C-alpha positions as CSV (number, residue, x, y, z in Angstrom):
1,M,202.0,-66.1,63.4
2,A,200.5,-64.9,60.2
3,I,203.9,-65.2,58.4
4,E,204.4,-68.7,59.8
5,N,201.0,-69.8,58.6
6,L,201.7,-68.3,55.2
7,I,205.0,-70.1,54.9
8,N,203.4,-73.4,56.0
9,A,200.6,-73.0,53.5
10,L,203.0,-72.3,50.6
11,L,205.1,-75.3,51.6
12,T,202.1,-77.6,51.8
13,L,200.6,-76.5,48.5
14,S,203.9,-76.6,46.6
15,L,205.1,-80.0,48.0
16,G,201.7,-81.5,48.1
17,G,201.0,-80.5,44.4
18,A,204.4,-81.7,43.2
19,G,204.0,-85.0,45.2
20,L,200.6,-85.5,43.7
21,Y,201.9,-85.0,40.1
22,F,204.7,-87.5,40.5
23,F,202.3,-89.9,42.2
24,A,200.1,-89.7,39.1
25,H,203.1,-89.8,36.8
26,G,204.1,-93.3,38.0
27,G,204.8,-93.1,41.7
28,S,201.5,-94.9,42.5
29,V,203.3,-98.1,41.7
30,F,204.8,-98.1,45.2
31,L,201.2,-98.1,46.6
32,L,199.7,-100.6,44.2
33,H,202.8,-102.9,44.0
34,P,204.9,-102.6,47.2
35,S,207.2,-105.3,45.8
36,C,208.9,-102.6,43.8
37,L,210.4,-101.3,47.0
38,F,212.5,-104.5,47.2
39,Y,214.2,-104.0,43.9
40,T,218.0,-104.5,44.0
41,R,220.4,-105.0,41.1
42,K,221.7,-108.5,40.5
43,N,224.8,-107.4,38.5
44,R,226.7,-104.4,39.8
45,S,229.4,-102.9,37.8
46,E,232.7,-102.4,39.7
47,T,233.6,-99.4,37.6
48,E,230.7,-97.2,38.8
49,K,231.8,-94.0,40.2
50,G,230.7,-93.0,43.7
51,T,231.8,-92.4,47.3
52,L,229.2,-94.2,49.4
53,S,227.5,-97.5,49.2
54,P,223.7,-97.5,48.6
55,F,222.9,-98.6,52.1
56,G,225.4,-96.1,53.5
57,A,223.8,-93.3,51.6
58,L,220.5,-94.3,53.0
59,C,221.8,-94.3,56.6
60,V,223.3,-90.8,56.2
61,A,220.1,-89.5,54.7
62,L,218.0,-91.2,57.5
63,G,220.3,-89.6,60.0
64,G,219.2,-86.2,58.7
65,T,215.5,-87.0,58.9
66,I,214.7,-89.6,61.6
67,G,214.7,-88.9,65.3
68,V,213.5,-85.7,66.9
69,G,210.8,-85.0,64.3
70,N,209.5,-88.5,64.6
71,T,208.9,-88.1,68.3
72,V,208.1,-84.6,69.4
73,G,207.0,-83.7,65.9
74,V,204.5,-86.5,65.8
75,A,203.2,-85.5,69.2
76,S,202.8,-82.0,68.0
77,A,200.7,-83.1,65.0
78,I,198.5,-85.2,67.2
79,C,198.0,-82.4,69.7
80,I,196.9,-80.1,66.8
81,G,194.7,-82.5,64.9
82,G,193.8,-85.4,67.2
83,A,194.0,-89.1,66.3
84,G,193.1,-88.6,62.7
85,A,196.4,-86.7,62.1
86,L,198.1,-90.1,61.7
87,F,196.0,-90.9,58.7
88,W,197.1,-87.6,57.0
89,M,200.7,-88.4,57.8
90,W,200.3,-91.6,55.9
91,V,198.8,-89.7,52.9
92,S,201.7,-87.2,52.9
93,A,204.2,-90.0,53.2
94,T,202.6,-91.8,50.2
95,L,203.0,-88.7,48.1
96,G,206.4,-88.1,49.5
97,M,207.6,-91.5,48.3
98,S,207.0,-90.5,44.7
99,L,208.6,-87.1,45.2
100,K,211.7,-88.6,47.0
101,Y,212.1,-91.2,44.2
102,A,212.0,-88.4,41.5
103,E,214.5,-86.1,43.2
104,V,216.9,-88.9,43.9
105,Y,216.6,-90.4,40.4
106,L,217.2,-87.1,38.6
107,S,220.0,-85.9,40.9
108,H,221.8,-89.2,40.6
109,K,221.3,-89.4,36.8
110,H,222.8,-85.9,36.3
111,R,225.4,-85.9,39.0
112,C,228.9,-84.6,38.3
113,S,232.3,-85.0,40.0
114,R,231.0,-82.9,42.9
115,G,227.8,-84.9,43.3
116,G,224.3,-84.0,42.4
117,G,221.3,-82.2,43.9
118,A,219.1,-79.3,42.9
119,M,222.0,-77.0,42.3
120,Q,223.4,-79.3,39.6
121,L,220.0,-79.6,37.9
122,L,219.5,-75.9,38.0
123,K,223.0,-75.4,36.6
124,L,222.1,-77.6,33.7
125,L,219.0,-75.5,33.2
126,N,221.2,-72.4,33.1
127,K,219.6,-71.0,36.3
128,P,222.6,-69.8,38.3
129,F,220.6,-67.5,40.5
130,L,218.3,-70.3,41.6
131,S,221.3,-72.5,42.2
132,K,222.8,-69.9,44.5
133,V,219.4,-69.4,46.3
134,F,219.2,-73.1,47.0
135,C,222.8,-73.4,48.2
136,L,222.4,-70.3,50.5
137,A,219.2,-71.7,51.9
138,C,220.8,-75.1,52.5
139,L,223.6,-73.4,54.5
140,A,221.0,-71.5,56.6
141,V,219.0,-74.7,57.3
142,S,222.2,-76.5,58.3
143,F,222.9,-74.0,61.0
144,G,219.3,-73.6,62.2
145,M,217.2,-76.7,62.1
146,G,220.1,-79.0,61.2
147,N,222.4,-77.9,64.1
148,L,221.0,-75.5,66.7
149,A,217.6,-77.1,67.0
150,Q,219.0,-80.6,67.2
151,T,221.7,-79.7,69.7
152,A,219.1,-78.0,71.9
153,S,216.8,-81.1,71.7
154,A,219.6,-83.5,72.6
155,A,220.9,-81.4,75.5
156,S,217.4,-80.9,76.9
157,A,216.7,-84.6,76.8
158,L,220.0,-85.6,78.6
159,H,219.7,-82.8,81.1
160,H,216.1,-84.0,81.9
161,S,217.2,-87.6,82.3
162,F,220.7,-87.5,83.7
163,R,221.1,-83.8,84.9
164,L,224.0,-83.3,82.5
165,P,225.0,-79.6,81.9
166,P,223.8,-78.5,78.5
167,L,227.2,-77.0,77.7
168,A,228.9,-80.3,78.3
169,C,226.4,-82.0,75.9
170,G,227.1,-79.4,73.3
171,A,230.9,-80.0,73.7
172,A,230.4,-83.7,73.3
173,I,228.4,-83.2,70.1
174,A,231.0,-80.9,68.7
175,F,233.8,-83.4,69.5
176,L,231.9,-86.1,67.7
177,C,231.3,-83.8,64.7
178,V,235.0,-82.9,64.5
179,W,236.1,-86.6,64.7
180,I,233.6,-87.6,62.0
181,F,234.4,-84.8,59.6
182,R,238.2,-85.4,59.9
183,G,237.6,-88.9,58.5
184,G,235.7,-87.6,55.4
185,A,232.8,-89.2,53.7
186,R,233.9,-92.8,54.6
187,R,233.9,-92.1,58.3
188,L,230.5,-90.4,58.0
189,E,229.2,-93.4,56.3
190,R,230.6,-95.9,58.9
191,F,229.2,-93.7,61.7
192,S,225.7,-93.5,60.2
193,V,225.6,-97.2,59.3
194,F,226.5,-98.0,63.0
195,V,224.5,-95.3,64.9
196,V,221.3,-94.9,62.8
197,P,220.2,-98.6,62.8
198,G,221.3,-99.0,66.4
199,A,219.5,-96.0,67.7
200,S,216.5,-96.9,65.6
201,A,216.4,-100.4,67.0
202,L,216.5,-99.1,70.5
203,F,213.7,-96.6,69.9
204,L,211.6,-99.2,68.1
205,L,212.1,-101.6,70.9
206,I,210.8,-99.0,73.4
207,C,207.8,-98.4,71.2
208,L,207.0,-102.1,70.8
209,L,207.2,-102.7,74.6
210,T,205.0,-99.6,75.2
211,L,202.4,-100.9,72.7
212,W,202.5,-104.3,74.4
213,R,201.8,-102.7,77.8
214,N,199.0,-100.7,76.4
215,A,197.6,-103.4,74.0
216,A,194.1,-103.1,75.5
217,H,193.8,-99.5,74.3
218,L,195.3,-100.2,70.8
219,P,192.0,-101.1,69.0
220,H,190.4,-97.9,70.2
221,A,193.4,-95.9,69.1
222,L,193.3,-97.4,65.6
223,S,189.5,-96.9,65.3
224,A,190.0,-93.2,66.3
225,V,192.6,-92.7,63.6
226,F,190.1,-93.6,60.8
227,R,187.1,-92.1,62.6
228,D,188.6,-88.7,63.1
229,A,190.6,-88.6,59.8
230,F,188.2,-86.5,57.9
231,S,187.2,-84.0,60.5
232,F,188.4,-80.5,59.7
233,Q,190.5,-80.4,62.9
234,S,192.3,-83.7,62.1
235,A,192.9,-82.8,58.5
236,A,194.5,-79.5,59.4
237,G,196.6,-80.9,62.2
238,G,197.6,-84.1,60.4
239,F,198.4,-82.7,56.9
240,F,200.1,-79.6,58.1
241,G,201.6,-81.2,61.2
242,S,203.0,-84.2,59.4
243,L,204.5,-82.2,56.6
244,F,206.1,-79.8,59.1
245,C,207.0,-82.1,61.9
246,R,210.7,-82.9,61.4
247,S,212.1,-81.2,64.5
248,V,210.3,-79.6,67.4
249,T,212.6,-78.7,70.3
250,A,211.8,-78.3,74.0
251,G,209.5,-75.2,74.4
252,F,208.7,-74.9,70.7
253,S,206.0,-76.5,68.7
254,R,207.5,-76.0,65.3
255,G,209.2,-78.1,62.7
256,I,209.6,-79.1,59.1
257,F,209.0,-82.3,57.2
258,S,209.5,-85.6,58.8
259,N,210.9,-87.2,55.7
260,E,212.2,-84.1,53.8
261,A,210.7,-85.3,50.6
262,G,210.9,-82.4,48.1
263,L,213.3,-80.3,50.2
264,G,216.3,-81.3,48.1
265,S,218.5,-82.3,51.0
266,A,218.7,-86.1,50.8
267,P,219.7,-86.2,47.0
268,L,222.9,-84.4,48.1
269,V,224.1,-87.7,49.6
270,H,222.1,-90.2,47.5
271,S,223.8,-88.8,44.4
272,L,227.2,-90.0,45.8
273,A,226.2,-93.6,46.0
274,Q,227.8,-96.4,43.9
275,S,224.6,-97.5,42.2
276,S,222.3,-96.7,39.3
277,P,219.7,-93.9,39.3
278,N,216.9,-96.5,39.5
279,E,218.3,-98.4,42.4
280,Q,219.3,-95.4,44.5
281,A,215.9,-93.8,43.9
282,V,214.3,-96.9,45.3
283,W,216.5,-96.5,48.4
284,G,215.1,-93.0,48.6
285,A,211.6,-94.3,48.6
286,R,212.5,-96.8,51.3
287,E,213.8,-93.9,53.4
288,V,210.3,-92.4,53.4
289,V,208.7,-95.7,54.4
290,L,211.1,-96.2,57.3
291,D,210.9,-92.6,58.5
292,T,207.1,-92.1,58.3
293,H,205.2,-95.3,57.7
294,V,207.2,-97.2,60.4
295,V,208.8,-94.9,63.0
296,C,206.1,-92.1,62.9
297,T,203.3,-94.7,63.0
298,L,204.7,-96.6,66.0
299,T,205.3,-93.3,67.8
300,A,201.7,-92.1,67.1
301,L,200.2,-95.4,68.2
302,C,202.2,-95.3,71.5
303,I,200.8,-91.9,72.2
304,L,197.2,-92.6,71.2
305,S,197.1,-95.8,73.2
306,S,198.5,-94.3,76.3
307,P,196.5,-93.1,79.3
308,V,198.9,-90.2,79.5
309,Y,197.6,-88.8,76.2
310,L,194.0,-89.4,77.2
311,S,194.5,-87.4,80.4
312,G,195.5,-84.3,78.3
313,R,198.0,-83.1,81.0
314,F,201.1,-83.0,78.9
315,S,202.2,-80.7,76.0
316,A,203.8,-82.0,72.8
317,D,207.3,-81.3,74.1
318,T,207.0,-83.7,77.0
319,L,204.3,-86.1,75.8
320,C,206.6,-88.8,74.4
321,S,208.8,-89.0,77.5
322,A,205.7,-89.1,79.7
323,V,204.2,-91.9,77.6
324,F,207.3,-94.1,77.8
325,F,207.8,-93.3,81.5
326,E,204.2,-94.3,82.4
327,A,204.4,-97.6,80.4
328,L,208.0,-98.8,81.2
329,G,209.4,-96.6,84.0
330,E,212.4,-94.4,84.3
331,S,214.8,-96.7,82.5
332,A,212.8,-96.5,79.3
333,A,212.6,-92.7,79.5
334,N,216.4,-92.6,80.0
335,A,216.9,-95.0,77.0
336,F,214.6,-92.7,75.0
337,S,216.8,-89.7,75.8
338,V,220.0,-91.6,74.8
339,S,218.4,-92.6,71.4
340,L,217.4,-89.0,70.9
341,F,221.0,-87.9,71.5
342,F,222.4,-90.2,68.9
343,F,219.6,-89.3,66.5
344,A,220.5,-85.6,67.0
345,V,224.2,-86.2,66.4
346,A,223.4,-88.2,63.2
347,S,221.2,-85.4,62.0
348,I,223.8,-82.7,62.8
349,V,226.6,-84.4,60.9
350,A,224.3,-85.2,58.0
351,W,223.2,-81.5,57.7
352,G,226.8,-80.5,58.1
353,Y,227.7,-82.6,55.1
354,Y,224.7,-81.1,53.2
355,G,225.9,-77.6,54.0
356,L,229.5,-78.4,53.0
357,Q,228.2,-79.8,49.6
358,A,226.3,-76.6,49.0
359,L,229.3,-74.4,50.0
360,R,231.6,-76.4,47.6
361,F,229.2,-75.7,44.8
362,L,229.5,-71.9,45.6
363,S,233.2,-71.8,46.2
364,E,236.2,-74.2,45.9
365,R,238.2,-72.2,48.4
366,R,239.4,-74.3,51.3
367,T,239.4,-71.2,53.5
368,A,235.7,-70.8,53.1
369,Q,235.1,-74.5,53.8
370,A,237.3,-74.4,57.0
371,L,235.5,-71.3,58.2
372,Y,232.1,-73.0,57.7
373,L,233.1,-76.0,59.7
374,L,234.5,-73.9,62.5
375,L,231.3,-71.9,62.8
376,F,229.3,-75.2,62.5
377,F,231.3,-76.7,65.4
378,I,230.8,-73.6,67.5
379,C,227.1,-73.7,67.0
380,S,227.1,-77.3,68.1
381,I,228.7,-76.2,71.4
382,F,226.7,-73.2,72.3
383,G,223.5,-74.3,70.6
384,A,222.8,-76.4,73.6
385,T,222.3,-73.3,75.7
386,L,220.1,-71.4,73.2
387,A,216.4,-71.3,72.8
388,I,215.7,-68.5,70.3
389,P,212.3,-68.6,68.4
390,L,213.8,-66.5,65.6
391,V,216.1,-69.4,64.7
392,F,213.0,-71.5,63.8
393,T,211.2,-68.7,62.0
394,L,214.2,-68.1,59.8
395,S,214.6,-71.9,59.2
396,D,211.0,-72.0,57.9
397,V,211.9,-69.3,55.4
398,A,215.0,-71.2,54.4
399,N,213.1,-74.4,54.0
400,L,210.8,-72.7,51.5
401,A,213.8,-71.2,49.8
402,M,215.2,-74.7,49.4
403,A,212.0,-76.4,48.3
404,L,210.9,-74.0,45.6
405,P,214.1,-74.1,43.4
406,N,214.2,-77.9,44.0
407,L,210.6,-78.4,42.8
408,Y,211.2,-76.1,39.9
409,A,214.1,-78.3,38.7
410,L,212.2,-81.5,39.3
411,L,209.3,-80.3,37.2
412,R,211.5,-79.1,34.4
413,F,213.2,-82.6,34.3
414,R,210.0,-84.5,35.0
415,H,209.9,-86.2,31.6
416,E,213.2,-87.9,32.3
417,C,212.0,-89.6,35.5
418,R,211.3,-93.3,35.0
419,F,209.3,-95.1,37.7
420,P,209.5,-98.9,38.1
421,L,206.8,-101.2,36.6
422,P,206.0,-104.4,38.3
423,K,206.6,-107.7,36.5
424,T,203.5,-109.2,34.9
425,P,202.7,-112.5,33.2
426,K,203.5,-112.6,29.5
427,C,199.8,-112.8,28.6
428,L,199.5,-109.3,30.1
429,Q,202.7,-107.7,28.9
430,F,200.9,-105.9,26.1
431,V,199.4,-103.6,28.8
432,H,202.9,-102.2,29.4
433,K,203.0,-100.7,25.9
434,S,200.5,-98.1,26.8
435,F,202.8,-97.1,29.7
436,S,206.0,-97.0,27.7
437,S,206.7,-93.4,28.7
438,Y,207.1,-94.6,32.3
439,G,210.1,-96.7,31.4
440,K,211.0,-100.0,33.0
441,I,213.2,-100.2,36.0
442,G,216.7,-101.0,35.0
443,S,216.1,-99.9,31.4
444,D,219.1,-97.5,31.6
445,E,221.3,-100.2,33.0
446,G,221.5,-102.3,30.0
447,E,219.9,-105.3,31.7
């Protein structure tokens, strides 16, 4: 427990400090001028190199973040810190938007033929050791939190709702993974574009119907969020819980970040998009908004406004299912399990792609890549029957090993990061001269 607390503290201090720096460096524009989140290019060059569309890259990245951590992870944060935990989740997400923008911008700007990411930035800094540390940590996370934990969560949900054998669920997940990877990046994009919005719409519909049924308790829940936000218990549970609540499987109350800002995973796919660094970095900031500000907020409000939470009879692992069952019945709980299954599959294939990108950076040998995919598919099958606490402890260590080299690279390239500036009337444009170091969005596009 002491080691886990130390790892969580290091992650919180490092990511919180880096997020605060980039927020002050220019990321505050997303909070002060939310219209910058709607930036899109009017003229797109057809000669731009890239594998995925900007929206496709967003869906693949969301597949690796949204889902299990936004349900059981949110419930865990609330159980630790009470209603005020939601406020600190908003704070961490606001800082995370700046951090996600910076890492996507820099990775996309310095991408090579094999993509971008922290390993490419570290290579440019002549830090081969840190590049290898990041890649090896990414491989470890892809097997642990990216595969075993997700498979166990999906299998547990389907077994609880439909009494399906866990091994059969694992085999179905492995079959889907094989089918997707055989189609390459394009099939991964099409799968994510279809599954992630669909599963998200189903989950959000369940949340909205639950809030409608519990509307009488919603004002009290909102007041409790702000009333309890600055108590020590809520601050600890919310700040730590929200930053480390990506994936908490049945029987465990553990996880990593809900939006993975600063971890260095999402830039591996965002850097392959057919867009400019500015535009794709804005898509990265939108990813944090959708993941935390929208999905996590609705999940938390469903929990806080439910009599099930007020009764205190359920743990974080079963709280969400109990909330939806109490409000809408068995059909809603079953739909929730189905959405979790597809979220888990999307997360598994996304992390499989991240791991493959890291392995390609270490070795171009096809034998090594084939062996990695074979082991990855085997983990998808038998991970449904495993529940080993050591997997999650090692994943926490791997998360830290990913985050630290990534943050080092971001801070070394920090002066190249250009945040957007909102449009202002001509009579006030002289103010922008004092912020010339921030750059203007689209300045490197020749617009």
